[in-house]
N, CA and C atoms as an extended XYZ file, in Angstrom:
198
Properties=species:S:1:pos:R:3:atomname:S:1:resname:S:1:resid:I:1 pbc="F F F"
N        -9.272       -0.470      -18.357 N   MET     1
C        -8.993       -1.795      -18.886 CA  MET     1
C        -7.621       -1.780      -19.565 C   MET     1
N        -6.797       -2.749      -19.247 N   VAL     2
C        -5.444       -2.846      -19.788 CA  VAL     2
C        -5.461       -3.739      -21.019 C   VAL     2
N        -4.740       -3.318      -22.074 N   GLN     3
C        -4.611       -4.119      -23.291 CA  GLN     3
C        -3.136       -4.285      -23.624 C   GLN     3
N        -2.798       -5.448      -24.148 N   VAL     4
C        -1.436       -5.750      -24.575 CA  VAL     4
C        -1.486       -6.079      -26.059 C   VAL     4
N        -0.658       -5.406      -26.849 N   TYR     5
C        -0.612       -5.699      -28.277 CA  TYR     5
C         0.795       -5.491      -28.801 C   TYR     5
N         1.217       -6.091      -29.904 N   PRO     6
C         0.494       -7.173      -30.586 CA  PRO     6
C         0.568       -8.462      -29.785 C   PRO     6
N        -0.393       -9.297      -29.974 N   ASN     7
C        -0.444      -10.572      -29.269 CA  ASN     7
C        -1.072      -11.602      -30.198 C   ASN     7
N        -0.309      -12.535      -30.724 N   PRO     8
C         1.065      -12.916      -30.378 CA  PRO     8
C         2.096      -11.918      -30.909 C   PRO     8
N         3.293      -11.988      -30.335 N   THR     9
C         4.379      -11.087      -30.707 CA  THR     9
C         5.690      -11.846      -30.803 C   THR     9
N         6.661      -11.223      -31.472 N   ALA    10
C         7.996      -11.809      -31.554 CA  ALA    10
C         9.039      -10.882      -30.933 C   ALA    10
N         8.799       -9.565      -30.989 N   GLU    11
C         9.820       -8.607      -30.572 CA  GLU    11
C         9.475       -7.806      -29.314 C   GLU    11
N         8.326       -7.109      -29.356 N   SER    12
C         7.984       -6.230      -28.234 CA  SER    12
C         6.474       -6.138      -28.077 C   SER    12
N         6.064       -5.643      -26.908 N   ILE    13
C         4.639       -5.425      -26.643 CA  ILE    13
C         4.432       -3.991      -26.189 C   ILE    13
N         3.240       -3.493      -26.433 N   SER    14
C         2.815       -2.193      -25.930 CA  SER    14
C         1.692       -2.427      -24.937 C   SER    14
N         1.741       -1.680      -23.842 N   ILE    15
C         0.716       -1.786      -22.804 CA  ILE    15
C        -0.128       -0.520      -22.859 C   ILE    15
N        -1.436       -0.677      -23.068 N   VAL    16
C        -2.357        0.452      -23.106 CA  VAL    16
C        -3.253        0.366      -21.873 C   VAL    16
N        -3.438        1.482      -21.181 N   GLY    17
C        -4.306        1.510      -20.015 CA  GLY    17
C        -3.562        1.360      -18.701 C   GLY    17
N        -2.237        1.272      -18.773 N   LYS    18
C        -1.422        1.168      -17.550 CA  LYS    18
C        -1.345        2.530      -16.891 C   LYS    18
N        -1.562        2.561      -15.602 N   LYS    19
C        -1.487        3.816      -14.848 CA  LYS    19
C        -0.040        4.141      -14.516 C   LYS    19
N         0.259        5.416      -14.359 N   ASP    20
C         1.608        5.827      -13.966 CA  ASP    20
C         1.980        5.164      -12.651 C   ASP    20
N         3.186        4.629      -12.590 N   GLY    21
C         3.653        3.987      -11.367 CA  GLY    21
C         3.331        2.509      -11.271 C   GLY    21
N         2.456        2.006      -12.150 N   GLU    22
C         2.137        0.576      -12.127 CA  GLU    22
C         3.267       -0.221      -12.761 C   GLU    22
N         3.513       -1.383      -12.217 N   PHE    23
C         4.530       -2.270      -12.751 CA  PHE    23
C         3.896       -3.301      -13.658 C   PHE    23
N         4.645       -3.716      -14.665 N   VAL    24
C         4.257       -4.808      -15.552 CA  VAL    24
C         5.111       -6.004      -15.157 C   VAL    24
N         4.456       -7.104      -14.841 N   LYS    25
C         5.166       -8.332      -14.462 CA  LYS    25
C         4.789       -9.414      -15.463 C   LYS    25
N         5.797      -10.084      -15.992 N   ILE    26
C         5.561      -11.167      -16.943 CA  ILE    26
C         6.082      -12.459      -16.330 C   ILE    26
N         5.183      -13.442      -16.264 N   TYR    27
C         5.497      -14.734      -15.667 CA  TYR    27
C         5.454      -15.816      -16.749 C   TYR    27
N         6.325      -16.823      -16.616 N   ASN    28
C         6.203      -17.976      -17.500 CA  ASN    28
C         5.096      -18.878      -16.958 C   ASN    28
N         4.812      -19.962      -17.654 N   MET    29
C         3.694      -20.820      -17.254 CA  MET    29
C         3.986      -21.651      -16.006 C   MET    29
N         5.227      -21.604      -15.517 N   LEU    30
C         5.563      -22.261      -14.252 CA  LEU    30
C         5.385      -21.307      -13.077 C   LEU    30
N         5.036      -20.045      -13.379 N   GLY    31
C         4.824      -19.061      -12.326 CA  GLY    31
C         6.069      -18.289      -11.942 C   GLY    31
N         7.137      -18.439      -12.712 N   THR    32
C         8.386      -17.733      -12.436 CA  THR    32
C         8.350      -16.352      -13.079 C   THR    32
N         8.681      -15.326      -12.302 N   LEU    33
C         8.757      -13.964      -12.827 CA  LEU    33
C         9.952      -13.881      -13.773 C   LEU    33
N         9.692      -13.545      -15.041 N   VAL    34
C        10.769      -13.504      -16.035 CA  VAL    34
C        11.062      -12.096      -16.531 C   VAL    34
N        10.154      -11.144      -16.287 N   LEU    35
C        10.362       -9.768      -16.719 CA  LEU    35
C         9.563       -8.832      -15.822 C   LEU    35
N        10.161       -7.684      -15.509 N   TYR    36
C         9.562       -6.743      -14.571 CA  TYR    36
C         9.894       -5.343      -15.078 C   TYR    36
N         8.895       -4.487      -15.271 N   SER    37
C         9.159       -3.173      -15.847 CA  SER    37
C         8.061       -2.189      -15.474 C   SER    37
N         8.390       -0.897      -15.564 N   GLN    38
C         7.389        0.159      -15.423 CA  GLN    38
C         7.083        0.812      -16.759 C   GLN    38
N         7.731        0.337      -17.808 N   GLU    39
C         7.572        0.919      -19.136 CA  GLU    39
C         6.273        0.473      -19.797 C   GLU    39
N         5.809        1.249      -20.786 N   SER    40
C         4.632        0.878      -21.566 CA  SER    40
C         5.011        0.149      -22.848 C   SER    40
N         6.280        0.239      -23.240 N   GLU    41
C         6.834       -0.495      -24.384 CA  GLU    41
C         7.886       -1.441      -23.838 C   GLU    41
N         7.701       -2.737      -24.021 N   ILE    42
C         8.610       -3.715      -23.426 CA  ILE    42
C         9.100       -4.685      -24.496 C   ILE    42
N        10.416       -4.857      -24.577 N   SER    43
C        10.994       -5.839      -25.480 CA  SER    43
C        10.881       -7.221      -24.843 C   SER    43
N        10.331       -8.157      -25.594 N   VAL    44
C        10.231       -9.543      -25.118 CA  VAL    44
C        11.051      -10.465      -26.002 C   VAL    44
N        11.927       -9.891      -26.829 N   SER    45
C        12.715      -10.692      -27.766 CA  SER    45
C        13.645      -11.674      -27.057 C   SER    45
N        14.023      -11.386      -25.820 N   SER    46
C        14.921      -12.279      -25.076 CA  SER    46
C        14.185      -13.471      -24.473 C   SER    46
N        12.854      -13.438      -24.451 N   LEU    47
C        12.082      -14.545      -23.884 CA  LEU    47
C        11.981      -15.696      -24.886 C   LEU    47
N        11.948      -16.901      -24.371 N   ALA    48
C        11.762      -18.077      -25.222 CA  ALA    48
C        10.341      -18.084      -25.786 C   ALA    48
N        10.176      -18.701      -26.943 N   ASP    49
C         8.837      -18.829      -27.521 CA  ASP    49
C         7.945      -19.613      -26.572 C   ASP    49
N         6.679      -19.200      -26.486 N   GLY    50
C         5.734      -19.897      -25.620 CA  GLY    50
C         4.683      -18.953      -25.064 C   GLY    50
N         3.977      -19.400      -24.048 N   SER    51
C         2.904      -18.631      -23.419 CA  SER    51
C         3.385      -18.009      -22.111 C   SER    51
N         2.905      -16.807      -21.853 N   TYR    52
C         3.267      -16.065      -20.652 CA  TYR    52
C         2.021      -15.395      -20.088 C   TYR    52
N         2.109      -15.007      -18.829 N   ILE    53
C         1.039      -14.261      -18.173 CA  ILE    53
C         1.580      -12.864      -17.870 C   ILE    53
N         0.853      -11.852      -18.341 N   VAL    54
C         1.219      -10.459      -18.093 CA  VAL    54
C         0.282       -9.920      -17.015 C   VAL    54
N         0.848       -9.388      -15.935 N   VAL    55
C         0.058       -8.832      -14.843 CA  VAL    55
C         0.354       -7.338      -14.755 C   VAL    55
N        -0.708       -6.534      -14.874 N   VAL    56
C        -0.604       -5.083      -14.743 CA  VAL    56
C        -1.709       -4.657      -13.776 C   VAL    56
N        -1.329       -4.238      -12.576 N   GLY    57
C        -2.337       -3.899      -11.577 CA  GLY    57
C        -3.196       -5.119      -11.289 C   GLY    57
N        -4.519       -4.976      -11.496 N   ASN    58
C        -5.446       -6.086      -11.274 CA  ASN    58
C        -5.754       -6.859      -12.553 C   ASN    58
N        -5.124       -6.481      -13.663 N   SER    59
C        -5.396       -7.121      -14.949 CA  SER    59
C        -4.410       -8.255      -15.207 C   SER    59
N        -4.927       -9.345      -15.751 N   ILE    60
C        -4.118      -10.510      -16.110 CA  ILE    60
C        -4.409      -10.836      -17.571 C   ILE    60
N        -3.337      -10.864      -18.385 N   ILE    61
C        -3.490      -11.096      -19.822 CA  ILE    61
C        -2.562      -12.220      -20.230 C   ILE    61
N        -3.058      -13.146      -21.053 N   LYS    62
C        -2.196      -14.203      -21.596 CA  LYS    62
C        -1.488      -13.655      -22.820 C   LYS    62
N        -0.178      -13.866      -22.871 N   LEU    63
C         0.661      -13.402      -23.968 CA  LEU    63
C         1.304      -14.594      -24.648 C   LEU    63
N         1.317      -14.586      -25.969 N   ILE    64
C         1.992      -15.632      -26.726 CA  ILE    64
C         3.199      -15.018      -27.418 C   ILE    64
N         4.372      -15.556      -27.124 N   LYS    65
C         5.622      -15.111      -27.735 CA  LYS    65
C         5.979      -16.135      -28.792 C   LYS    65
N         6.219      -15.656      -30.033 N   LYS    66
C         6.573      -16.609      -31.103 CA  LYS    66
C         7.828      -16.184      -31.820 C   LYS    66
């Protein structure tokens, strides 16, 4: 099971449960890919405040950036 914390966040997120080689994809609410990474620590400070969808493997998590 994949977990994203802290949520909501302002600066960065940590991904727990991500397998080696899995990509983290972050989409805005319009479905546009806004961030793509293989890291477990990801800075989201460049993203606008709002809601996002984080996809890791088969897991989908709603993220709130504030």
